[in-house]
N, C-alpha and C positions, 0 to 999 in steps of 0.2 A: 567349483569342485570342493572348496572348503566347507560348503554347507553340509556335505555328506558327513563330515567329522564333528559337526556341532554337538550331537547327542553325546558322543564320547568325550568331547571337551568339557561339557557341562558336568558329566558324571565324575571326571577326573578332578575338576576344580572343587566340587563338593567333597570328594574323597580326601583331597589335599587338606582342606580346611578342617575336616573331621579329625584326621590324623594329627594335625598341628595342635588343635585345642585339646584333644583327648590325652595326648602324651603330656602336655603341659599341666593338664588338670590332675593326672595321676601323680606327677612329680611335685605338684604345688605344695603339699604339706612339708616336703623336705626343704624346698626353697624357702618357705615361710620361716621354718625353724632356723635355718642357716642365716637368713637375713636379719635375725634379731640382734646379731653381734657383727660389728664391722670387721672383727678379726677373722670372720669366716668368708669374707668376700672373695678371696682367692679360691676357696673351695666352691663357692657359687660359680665362679668362672669355669672351673673344671667340670662342674655338673652341667653347665650350659653347653660345653663342648660335647659331652656325652649325649645330651638331649638333642643337639643338632644332628649328630650322627644317626640317632634313632629315627628322627623325623625324616631325614633325607633318604635313609634306607627304606623306610616303609612307603615313601612316596616315589621310590625308584629313581632318585636323582643321585648321580655320581659326580665326582670331581675330577677334571682333567687339567693338570698344570701344563701350559703350553711352553714352559721354559723351566730349567732347574731353579729351585727356590734359592734366591741369593743368600749369602752367608749373613745371618742376622744374629745380633747379640740379644741380651735380655730386654733391650730398650731402655727407656721408653721411646716411642715414635708417635708422630702425628700421622695416622694412617688415612689416606684419602683414596676414594674409589668412585667410579661412575655409578649412577643409581638408575636402574632400569626396571626393577621388580622388587616385590616384598621378599622374594627369595634371597636377595643380596644379604639381608641381615642374618638369616639362618646360615647361609653359606660361609659367612666371614669366620665363623667358629671352626669350620673345616679347613679354611685356607690358612689360618694362623692359630692352630690349636695350642701352641707353646708360648705365644706372645699375649700375655694377659692384657685385656683392653676393656675400655668402657665406650659406649656409644653416646654421642650427643644427638638427640632427636627432638622432633617437634612435640610440644606440650600436648597435642591431641592424643598422643599415645597414653597419656594418663587416664584417658576415658576408655581405653580398650580393656576388656575383661581379661583377667589372668596375667597378661604380660605387663599390665600397669604396675605390678609390684616391683618390677625391676627399675622402672623410671622413678618410682617413689623412693627407692633405697640405694641402688647402685649406679645405674646409668644416669645421664644428665639430661633433663627435659628443659627445653627453652621455648618460651613464648615469643615469637619473632615480632609480635605486635607491641610488645612492651620492651622498651630499651633497657629498663632496669633488669628484666629477666635475662636479656642477652649478656649484660655485664656480669651478672651473678654466675651465669653458666661458664663464662670465660675464666673468671676467678677460680671457680671450682675445678675447671679443667687444668689450669696451671698448677693448682695444688696437687691434683692427682698425678700429673706428670712428675712432680717432685717426689711423690710417693712411689714412683716406679711403674705406674699404670700408663699404658699407651691409650691414645684417644682416637676413636674412629669418627670421621666426618664424611658426609657426602657433599662435596663443595658446590654441587649444582643447586643445593637447597631444596631438593625434592626430585620426584621422578618426572622427567620431561615428557611433554605430550607427544613429541615426535621421536621418542627413543627408537633406536640407539644413537641418534644424533645428540651430541652433548649440548647442554645449555652452558652459557658462560659461567665460569667458576666465580664464587664469591670470595672475599678476601679473608674471612675469619680463620680458616685452617692455616693459612700461610702466615698470617700475623701471629697466631698462637705459636707456631713452630719457631718463628724468628725470635719472638719475645722470650721463649723458653729455651732457645738454643738447642732444640732437639731435632733429629733428622725427620724428614718427611718420607713416608713409605707409600709410593703410588701403586695402585692395583687396578688393572683393567679387567672388568667382568664382562666377558664378550657376548654371551648369548642367553643370559637369564631371561631377557624379554621374550625370547622364543619358547622358553620352558614354562614361564608363568608370567604372562603379561598382566598389567593391572586392569586395563579396560578393554572391552566392556566387562562388567563384574562376572557375568555368567558365561559369556561366549568369547572372551579374549583368549589369545593363544595360550595353550596349556597342554603339556605332555611330559611323560617321563623322558629322561635323557641324561647326557653328560654336560655339566656346567663347565665351561672352558674359561680359564683365568690366566692372567699373566701377572706375576708379582715382580715388580721392577726393583732395581737396586735403590737403596736408600739415598736420599738427597740431603747432604749436610747443610746446616744453616748457621753454624758457629761463625760469628764475626759479621753476620748480615744485619742490616738495619732497614728502616722503612723505605729507603730508596731502592732496595732490592726486592720489595714485595711484588710489584707487578711483573718484573722479569721472571721471578721464581714461579709465580702463579702461571705464567704463560708456558714456562718450561715444563711444568708438571702436567698442564692441560695437554700439551703436544705428546708427552710421554704416554699418558693414559689413552689418548685418542688414536695413536698410531695402530695398535692392534685392532681397534674397532673399525678403522677405515679399511685395513687389510681384509678383515672378515667380510665387510660389506661388498668389496670388489670381487669376492669369490662367486 
């Protein structure tokens, strides 16, 4: 039955990509000027929020919060979410438009046209094949947390092949939160894989719709040390996974 919709899927995926890159291309000169000075990085974040709203609106993607947004202060937080789609990154600016944050992402993003400007200037690129790169990214993340910026990580380390089933979480986000004594903010992104799946490139699931998310209560880490890392990681894994399992059972 799905074969009937393949032409529409292909057209939508191409349309999505065109909208994404065209909007960023039109705003690129503004981003470029703002990124010349670090003092403008908060303005860059606000412009990213506006940009994400434009892209999602033009791509007919809405946001549905499945629970009331918990009471959040200005942060900083170590924000952790499951990763099932490239849409997750754009959507994060809609989910938390008032919590200024940076992404930690793979160094491959430095090779992507247009968006690589953000990972050269603001967001944090890490080469997982080089231990020194990983250490530098953590040091930079700790410094930005001290400066009041929250840090977003996808603790699975990438998009799982069998999404929406979670891959085991890596330790980095939880060690960062414990070392910096900042709360973890777990987020469950429930159905982005159905709105824009990664594979196959042209025929993977893709359609307009409502992105459903659950923003959980922050998890404090003050007073924790390395012995708490594994229990904390497991606690957050189960917190994020619970809405995903409930959705799968429907």
